[in-house]
C-alpha positions in Angstrom: -15.8 -8.2 -57.0 -19.2 -8.4 -55.4 -19.8 -11.2 -52.8 -22.3 -13.8 -53.9 -25.2 -14.0 -51.5 -26.4 -17.2 -49.9 -29.9 -18.4 -51.0 -32.6 -20.7 -49.6 -33.6 -24.1 -50.6 -36.8 -22.6 -52.0 -34.7 -20.2 -54.1 -32.7 -23.1 -55.5 -35.8 -25.1 -56.4 -37.2 -22.0 -58.2 -33.9 -21.3 -59.9 -33.7 -24.9 -61.2 -37.4 -25.2 -61.8 -37.7 -28.4 -59.7 -39.7 -29.4 -56.6 -38.3 -28.8 -53.2 -38.4 -32.5 -52.6 -35.9 -32.9 -55.6 -33.5 -30.5 -54.0 -33.7 -32.5 -50.7 -32.9 -35.7 -52.7 -30.0 -34.0 -54.4 -28.7 -32.9 -51.1 -28.4 -36.5 -50.2 -26.4 -37.1 -53.4 -23.9 -34.4 -52.7 -25.4 -31.1 -53.9 -23.1 -28.3 -52.5 -24.8 -26.6 -49.6 -24.2 -25.4 -46.0 -26.5 -25.9 -43.1 -27.0 -22.9 -41.0 -28.9 -24.0 -37.9 -31.8 -25.9 -39.2 -31.9 -24.5 -42.8 -29.9 -25.1 -45.9 -28.0 -22.3 -47.7 -26.6 -22.4 -51.2 -24.4 -20.5 -53.6 -26.2 -20.6 -57.0 -22.9 -20.6 -58.8 -21.9 -23.8 -57.0 -25.3 -25.4 -57.6 -25.1 -24.5 -61.3 -21.6 -26.1 -61.6 -22.8 -29.2 -59.7 -25.8 -29.6 -62.1 -23.5 -29.0 -65.2 -21.2 -31.8 -64.0 -24.2 -34.2 -64.0 -26.5 -35.0 -61.0 -25.4 -38.4 -59.7 -27.7 -41.3 -60.5 -30.1 -42.3 -57.7 -29.7 -45.4 -55.6 -32.7 -47.4 -54.2 -31.8 -46.1 -50.7 -32.0 -42.4 -52.0 -35.5 -43.0 -53.3 -36.9 -45.2 -50.6 -40.5 -44.3 -50.0 -40.7 -42.1 -53.1 -41.9 -44.7 -55.6 -45.2 -43.5 -56.8 -46.3 -46.9 -58.0 -46.4 -48.3 -54.5 -49.8 -47.6 -52.9 -49.8 -46.0 -49.4 -50.5 -48.4 -46.5 -54.1 -48.8 -45.7 -55.5 -47.2 -42.6 -57.8 -49.2 -40.5 -60.7 -47.3 -38.9 -63.0 -48.7 -36.2 -66.6 -49.2 -37.3 
């Protein structure tokens, strides 16, 4: 039986056809992954099983700052 390779966050985003920011949000919701140093590594079979079980609903804390209806703060410049 071959050993399943570890893949990067970018690979997972491409595999699931979602943005990398979405994968980061899902990591906060419990997506299976391992951090190796400063980078996340995934097993696609575990990610697929997690998605099939149903991605947990977001909470307001998970999506803080990602509301596209809130305009960005204005920047003041000197005249």
